[in-house]
C-alpha positions as CSV (number, residue, x, y, z in Angstrom):
1,V,50.2,31.7,-34.4
2,S,48.2,29.3,-32.4
3,L,44.7,30.0,-30.8
4,L,44.3,28.8,-27.2
5,S,41.6,26.5,-25.8
6,I,40.5,25.2,-22.4
7,D,41.5,21.6,-21.6
8,H,40.1,19.7,-18.9
9,I,43.0,17.8,-17.0
10,I,40.5,15.0,-16.0
11,P,38.1,15.1,-19.1
12,R,34.5,15.9,-18.6
13,S,33.8,12.5,-20.4
14,R,35.6,11.0,-17.4
15,G,33.7,12.9,-14.6
16,G,36.0,15.9,-14.7
17,I,34.5,19.1,-13.9
18,T,35.0,22.8,-15.1
19,S,36.9,24.4,-12.1
20,W,40.1,26.3,-11.6
21,E,41.8,23.1,-10.4
22,N,41.0,21.2,-13.5
23,I,41.2,23.4,-16.4
24,V,44.4,24.8,-18.3
25,T,44.9,26.7,-21.5
26,C,46.6,24.7,-24.3
27,C,46.7,25.0,-28.0
28,H,44.0,23.2,-30.3
29,R,46.6,20.8,-31.6
30,C,47.7,19.6,-28.0
31,N,44.0,19.7,-26.9
32,T,43.2,17.3,-29.8
33,R,46.2,15.2,-29.2
34,K,45.3,14.6,-25.5
35,G,41.7,14.0,-26.4
36,G,39.7,12.3,-23.6
37,R,42.7,10.9,-22.0
38,L,44.6,12.0,-18.6
39,P,47.8,13.9,-19.4
40,N,50.1,10.9,-18.5
41,E,48.1,8.4,-20.7
42,A,48.8,10.8,-23.6
43,H,52.3,11.0,-22.6
44,M,51.9,14.8,-21.9
45,R,52.7,16.9,-18.8
46,L,51.5,20.2,-17.1
47,L,54.0,22.8,-17.3
48,K,52.2,24.2,-14.2
49,Q,49.6,23.1,-11.6
50,P,46.5,24.9,-12.2
51,Q,45.2,26.9,-9.0
52,I,42.5,29.4,-8.4
53,P,43.8,32.9,-9.0
54,K,44.4,35.4,-6.2
55,S,41.8,38.0,-5.6
56,N,42.2,41.5,-7.2
57,P,40.3,44.4,-6.1
58,A,40.3,45.9,-9.7
59,V,38.7,42.9,-11.1
60,S,35.9,43.0,-8.4
61,T,35.0,46.6,-9.3
62,K,35.0,46.0,-13.1
63,I,33.0,42.8,-12.8
64,E,29.9,44.9,-12.2
65,N,30.2,46.1,-15.6
66,A,27.5,44.4,-17.7
67,K,30.3,43.7,-20.3
68,Y,31.9,41.2,-18.0
69,Y,28.6,39.5,-16.7
70,L,29.7,36.2,-18.2
71,W,33.1,36.3,-16.6
72,K,31.7,36.6,-13.3
73,E,31.7,32.8,-12.1
74,F,35.3,32.4,-13.2
75,L,36.7,35.5,-11.7
76,L,34.7,35.6,-8.4
77,P,34.9,32.0,-7.2
78,G,31.8,30.9,-5.5
79,M,29.6,33.8,-6.9
80,C,26.5,32.9,-8.8
81,L,25.6,34.4,-12.1
82,S,22.1,35.3,-10.9
83,E,23.5,37.5,-7.9
């Protein structure tokens, strides 16, 4: 069983930011193999282009629960954590 990690397509060390369009999930082994390179430099390819998830009313309701506080910036694009 492999644990997943978040990989920046354009690495942070090369100016990449943490945004829906620049992060994907991958196993630790692949993340380590890619390192600070772009996918094509590491001879790897994305299985799917990352994209902003579609809005879901159920998520909007549940996000008000304190348990999901840290998820807010990822689940509701453009929403500040201090709101």
